[in-house]
TIVEX-116751 format. One line per 5 residues: number of its first residue (from 0); their letters; for each residue x negated, z negated, y negated of C-alpha. Coordinates in steps of 0.05 Angstrom, whole numbers, plus 32768, in hexadecimal, padded with zeros to 4 digits. Layout:
# residues N
NUM	a	X:Z:Y  ...
# end
This chain:
# residues 118
0	xxxxx	728A:70E2:71E7  729B:7099:71EA  72D6:707E:7211  72F4:7063:71D1  72F7:70A9:71B4
5	xxxxx	731B:70C3:71F1  734B:7087:71F2  735B:7092:71A9  7367:70DC:71B6  7394:70CB:71F1
10	xxxxx	73BD:709A:71C8  73C2:70CA:718D  73DA:7102:71BB  7410:70D5:71D9  7426:70BF:7194
15	xxxxx	7428:7105:7178  73F1:70F6:7145  73D9:713E:713E  73A7:7130:7105  7383:70FC:712F
20	xxxxx	7385:712A:716C  7366:7162:7141  7330:7132:712A  731C:7120:7170  731D:7168:7187
25	xxxxx	72EE:717A:714D  72C1:7140:7162  72BC:715D:71A8  72E5:712C:71D2  72F0:714B:7217
30	xxxxx	7339:715D:721D  7333:7162:7269  7313:711F:7275  733B:70EF:72A0  7328:70A8:728E
35	xxxxx	7326:707A:72CB  7352:7047:72A8  7388:707A:7297  7386:70AB:72D2  73AC:70DB:72A5
40	xxxxx	739D:7116:7279  73AD:711A:722F  73D5:715A:723A  7403:713E:7270  740A:70FB:724C
45	xxxxx	741E:711B:720A  744F:714A:722D  7471:710F:724F  7479:70F1:7209  7498:7132:71F0
50	xxxxx	745F:7142:71C0  7467:718D:71C0  743A:719D:7184  7401:7173:71A0  7408:7194:71E5
55	xxxxx	7402:71D9:71C6  73C6:71C3:719D  73A3:71A6:71DA  73B0:71E7:7201  7396:720F:71C6
60	xxxxx	7356:71E6:71C6  7342:71E6:720F  736F:71B6:7235  7373:71D1:727C  73BB:71E7:728A
65	xxxxx	73B2:71DC:72D4  7393:7196:72D4  73BA:7164:72FD  73C4:7120:72DE  73B6:70EE:7316
70	xxxxx	73E1:70B5:72FD  7421:70DC:72F7  7410:710E:732E  7426:7146:72FF  7409:7186:72E5
75	xxxxx	7415:7199:729D  744C:71C9:72B3  746F:7192:72DA  7468:7162:729F  7485:7196:726F
80	xxxxx	74C0:71A1:729D  74CC:7157:72A8  74C9:7147:725D  74F2:7183:7248  74BD:71A7:721F
85	xxxxx	74D1:71F0:722B  74A0:7211:71FC  7465:71F3:7221  7486:7201:7264  748E:724B:7251
90	xxxxx	7447:724E:7238  742C:7233:727A  7458:7261:72A3  743E:729C:727A  73F8:7288:728F
95	xxxxx	740E:7291:72D7  7411:7248:72E9  7443:722E:731B  7458:71E8:732E  744C:71CE:7375
100	xxxxx	748B:71BB:739B  74A9:7177:738B  7492:715B:73CE  744A:7168:73BA  744F:713D:737C
105	xxxxx	7436:70FC:7398  7409:70DA:7365  73C3:70D1:7380  73C1:7088:736C  73F8:707A:739F
110	xxxxx	73CA:7093:73D7  7393:7067:73BB  73C2:702B:73BA  73D9:7039:7402  7390:7039:7419
115	xxx	7383:6FF8:73F3  73BB:6FD1:7412  73B3:6FEF:7459
# end
């Protein structure tokens, strides 16, 4: 997998371009990869953009429903709630997932930044 393929998948997921997402899934792009430039997952990012169909497709094809997105500090369940995507929220709840308390939702990059400027 090249980084360009993953970046194109990520952008397509955020834009709701399901045919392009399907193409990259067929080509074997890792849906659970977190690119160091993005620090986000395609699933959380597309949920925050309200891309319901893409989110279901990613879940159907191996996106981890429990994978925290470092940039936003959100799980897919939290992202679905925040963006108002109830069908995905219900699907994730049916899998037995639960969201950590709001106080636990500190993005990891903020801790990195605090260490950098300390």
